[in-house]
C-alpha angles and dihedrals in degrees: 000000000000133000093205134054120258109245111247102237122189089256092054091045090053089052091052092047092049095049107029108032120114092200114127137177092280093056092044090052090047090058092048092051092046090053091051088055091050093248105157115265095233104115123135117279119267092248089058092061094069092043092054091049091051091051093049093048091046092060094037090240118202102158120046132174120201119192108199112021102172105176097353098255095130093035092058091043091055096039089059089063094055127090117257091262094047124113133218116191107207110200113198130166102205115076091208092055090047091057090050091051092050091051093049093045088055092049090049091051089243101112089112091054105039114067111187116216111198123210139034108330094222088062102035097044099083090059093040094054089058087066092060112107091181135021117278117268098194136013119195116196119198106140137100106343097218091068100044093109092047090052090051094053091044097055102033096086090057095048116098123234107274090026123129136238110199123185128189126215091035090149091055094226089310094305102096094104095046115108091207107027114205094213134043094352095180093054092044092051090047091052091047089051090049093050091050092049093047093048094048101036110126092220096052144060108206145187138175122230115201095222118130105339090338130287118224112204130192126183117206112240 
């Protein structure tokens, strides 16, 4: 028993990555190809892939919305945890990245699961939600940090009770608790505001898991 959390050292993080990652050769190759195309190297960490899959399977997810898909690394990771008739809506701003995701989804035999939505999510979402045949089971947010809270409020009405909102970078590169962050102060403040909204929202019970750069998770009550 312990009344305090064990600090996640690099050695411990390597242990978690070695034993609990769902990353495989396909996903590793995806990252290499994305780098060659100058797609930013800001995907989730390998150890987060397995964690996301556990969460999706735990709530029997069938309908997932991802806001901010980049190269499709996390989208493919999550889609693999869905049933064959499940759907993952991958919202991505950059048309070039969208083409890359579509190509990789086809190669991963997930083109029937991953539906790429091109454009800014705050604009495309009204049309996207008309495609939903059932409420959302999971929403994963990993896009522009300044709009995290807006994304939360936007999707919450379409999330079923017992469904999850998951947000990456909840620790704001380790700066979320700093009163005067030395780097990216606007993004850090936005992430702090999001965390506070998630943790105090009357429709949610939330927690923050210090995996990767932190994953904030809220379950709809």
